[in-house]
N, C-alpha and C positions, 0 to 999 in steps of 0.2 A: 796066101792065108792071112798075112798081115793086112792086105788090101781089103779083104772082106771084113775084118774086125773094125777097120777104120770106117768103112761104109755103114756098118751096123751102129757104131757109136754116133756117127753123124745123124742118122735117122732118129736115134733115140733123143739126141739133143733137140732136133727140130720138133719132134712130137712133144717133148716136155715144154718147149717154148710156146707152142701153139696152145697147149693146155693151160699154161699160166696166163696167157693173154686172154683166153676165153673166160676162165673162171675167176681170175684175180684182177683183171684189168691192168696189167703191168704195161707201162709205156715203153715199147721197144726202142723208140727213137731216143727217149731219155736215157735208157740203159746203154744204147749204142753210143750216145754222146759221152756218157760217163766213161764207158770203156775206152772210147777213142781218146778222151783226154788223159785217162790213166795210162794208155799205151804210149802217149807222147811224153809221159813223165810230169804232167802238170797237175797241180792241186785243184780238185773240183771245188767250185764255189759253194760256200756253206749255206745250207737252207735251200738249195735248188735254184734253178734258173728262174722259176716263176716268182719267187719271193724277191729275187734280185731285181726283177723288172717292175715290181709293184711300186707306184709313186705315193704321194701324200694321201692320207686317209680322208675320205669325204665326210664332212660333219655338217650339222645344222647348229646355228647359234642364236643367242638372244642377249640383249643387254640387261644388266642389273639396273634396277630403277629405284629411286628414292621415293618413299611414301610416308604418310602419317598413320601410325597405328596406336591403339590403346589396349591396355591389358584389362579386358572386360571380365566380369564375374557373372556366370550364368547359373540359374537355379530354377527349380519348379516350385511354384507357390499356389496358395489357395486364397480366394477372396472371402472375407468375413464381413458381416454387417458391422457398421460403426458402433451401434448399440443393439443389443438383442435381449429379450426377456420373455419368459413364459408367464403370462398373466395368470394369477392364482388368487383365490379369496383368502382373506385373513381370518375368516370365521366360517363356521359350518352353516348350511342352510339350503333351502330349495330354490332352484333357479326359476324366477318368475318371468323374466323377460331377457331376450337376447337383442341388443340394440345396435347391431352392426351387420354388414354384409362381408362375407369372407373375401379376402384379397383387397379390401378397401384401404385407402389411405386415410388416416385419422390424425387429428391434432392432439397435442397434449391436453389432458383433462376431459377428453370425450368419454362419455359413459358407454361402457361396453356390455355389462351384465347388471341385472337388477335381481337381487335375491329377495325372498319373501320378507316383508317388513312388518307383518302384523304384530308379532311378539315384541319387536323392538319399539314400535310406536306405542304399544301399551305400557312398556316400561318407561318410556319418556313421559307419557301423560301422568303416570303415577309419581315420577320424580318431580314434575312441575307442580303437582298438587301438594306434595310434601314441602316443596320450597315456598309455596304460597302461604301455607300454614306457619312455617318457620319464620318467614318475614313478618307476618302479622304478630306473632308472639314476641319477636324481637322489638318491633315498634312499640308494643304495649309496655314491655319492660324498660325500654329507653325512656318513655315518658314518666314511668313510676320512679325511675332513678333520679330524674331531674327534680322530682318533688321529695325525694328521700324516703319513699314508701316501699322500697324493694331492696332486698339484700344484694350485695355485690355478686355473690356466687350465683344467684338466680339470673342476674343480668348477663353474666359471662356464659352461663349455660345456654341462654337464648341466642347470644351472639354466635356461639360455636355451632348450635343446631342450624342456624341460618346458613353459615358457611358450608357445613356438610351438605345441606340440601342443594346449595348451588353447585357444588362439585358433582353431586349425583346427577343433576340435570345435564351438566356438561358431559359426563360419562355416557349417559343414555343417548345424547345427541351424536357422540362419536361412534357408538355401536351402531346406531341407525345409519350414519353416513358410510360406514364400512360395508354395508350391504349393497351399496352401489359401487361397482368395480369400474375404474376409469383407466385410461391410457396414461402411463407415467411420462411419455415423451411422444413427439410426433413420429410417425412411421407407417409401415404397411403391415396389415394383419394377415395372418395365415389362415389355416383351417381350424375351426373350433372342434373341440373333442367331446362336447356334451350337447344335449338338447334341452329345450325348455321343459321344466318339471323335474329335472334330475336333481337328486340330493348330492351335494358336494361337501367335502370336508375341507378344513383349512389346509392350504398348500397344494390342492389338486390343480394341475395345469389345465387351463381352459382354452387358451389360444396363444399362439406365438406372435410377438410384435417385434419387427425389425426396422431399424433406421437404415435405409438403403440409398438415400441420396448422397451419402458419403460412405465409402467402403475402406476396409483395412486389407492390405496385401500382406499375408503372412508367408514367410519363406525362410529357409535355412541355408547357410553357406559354411564351408569347411572352416575350422578354427584358424587355419593359416591365413584366411582372408580377413581376419578381424581388423587389422590395421587399415586395409583398403576400405572396409565398411565404415570405419570411424571417420574417414575423410570424405566419404560419398555423401551427397545431398539429395539425390533423386535416383529413381530407377525407371527403366523403360520396360513395358510388358505388352505381350500379345496373348490373346485367348484363342484357342482352337475353335471355339464356338462362334467367333467373329473373325473369320479370315480376312486378311488385308487391312485390318484396323489396328492401330497402335495407341497406347495410352502411357501417360507419365504420372508417376506417383512420387510424393515427397517422403523421404525416410523420416519417421516420427520417433522411433525408439529402437534400441538394441537391448536384448536381454542381458542383464548384468552377469549372468553365469553361462558357462558352456555346458551343453548337454553331454554328459559323460558317456552316454550310450552310443551316440553317433558322432561324438567329437565335432559338434556343429554349433554355430551361433545363430540364435533365433532373431529375426529382423521383422519389424513392422513398418509399413509405409502407408500413408494416407492418400486415398484416391478419390477425386471428385467424380460423382456419378449423377450429376444433375439431369442428364439426358436419359437416365435409367436404362442404359444399354447393357449393363453388367448386373449380375445377380450374385448374392453370397453363395459360396460353394463351388464356383467355377474354378477350373484349373487354369493357371496362367503360366507363361514362360517369361521369367524375369531376367533382365540384363542390367547389370550395374556397370556403367561406363567408367573406365579408368582415365587418368590424365593422358593427353596425346603425347606422342614421342616420335622422333625420326627413326626410320628403319629402312633397310635395304632389302628388296624383294627380288627373287629370281624364280624362274619356272621350276616346278617340282621335278621335271624331267632332267634337270641339270645335276641333280644330286646322285652321286654314286656311293652306295654303301660298301664300305670295306671294313670287315670285322665289326668292332664296336663303335666305329666312327663313320663320318661321312666326308666326302671330298668332292671338289668341283674342278673341272678343267677350264682354265682361263686362256683365251686365245690372244696371242700377241706376235705379230710378224710371222704369221702362218705357222706358228708353233704353239704347243699347249704347255701350260705349267700346272702341275698338280698342287692344289691348295686344300689343306684341311680346314674345315669350317665347323662352326657351332650353329645349330639350327634353333630357331625360336618359334614364333607363332605361325601356324599354317592357315592359309586362306584357300579359296577355290582355285586350284591350279597353280598356286604360288606358295612360296615358303620364305620366311624371314631368315636372313643370314646375319648372325650377331657379330661375326668377325671374319677376317680373311678376304672379303670381297667388298670393293667400293662401288658406289653408284657410277654407272657409265662403262664399267668393264664388260667385256664380251665373254660369255660362258657357253660351253658346248651343251646343247640340249638333246642331240641325237647323234649316235655313233660314238658315244663316250665309253661304251662297255669294252672296246678293244684298244683303247688308248693307253699310253704310258707317259710319264713325265718327259718332256722334251720332244715328243713325236711331232712330225710335220703333218699338217692338215690342210685340207682344201674346203673352204666354206661353200656349200652348194645351196644353202637356203638360210635366210635370217628372218626371225620373227619380226624384228624391228622394220626390215625393209618391206615385209608383206603388209605391215600396218600403215605404211605411208599412202596418202591419197594419190591417185594418178593425175 
């Protein structure tokens, strides 16, 4: 009876082992080895035989390099005309002539519009006639005064009448001149808003005039950058409308006040546009170069984020040292390390996720070696 019980127990154990192997993938050899070691009274190795057999961790490395960087300020700006004005009449009247072509470049003083002058010319002719009479009366009274045959008051009245008539002529000439509307400065005209024969009142915009051979770059930077802008002399800019071309402008003015809404400082820079490649209103991307400084760069892949900080593994004598670092400016594929790493040190760029301080490593690839010419 006892024999049958033992046989049934053995079959059950074998069946259970087969089930475990099939469904849970248990390594019977490892279990047997453990059991064998345990039967001999020895302490099994901690972590299993596979971990004990594993050698140095394979890693890829690169060298930290020294480079020149600058703390640049970037902004989005808009191009403005150096001078711009909406040409408008100073007096009301009918437009008799339009003396320009739309989009044309004109010089300062060029006549643009001629308003009807009939009434003004009549007023001028009347004023001149009155002046002629007043001068004749004054001349007669002057001769009579020399002979003592005229009262002083009569002579003074004649003198005053002559002066008033002269002023009236000058006023009539000014009113007539104002009916010819001219360009106040050299520039390029836009589209006119009226046609010949239209009646316009004083202040009605007739055409836009812009000085575009020289432009103003208008942009804003955060208030924290005001010290850098005070030291900067020039800016570099590119326009999306002209890919591949760069321009340089000289900083001309800083707004004396900070915009309280955006906490930004308004900046203006003067840009030479003699080739007429740029136009007012274009969006530009502005870069203000900072002073150059020495920096240490490493590949971004070397950075391991741990909590709120970052660390780098430095390789020395086939072992790694965990170094906490402070990061600075980021470039394409590289990052500046402000402290903790010196130029020339070797850092782990691949395989660093499973490392710990003091771990042994085996370098299987180095970016510096791959960059060497054959």
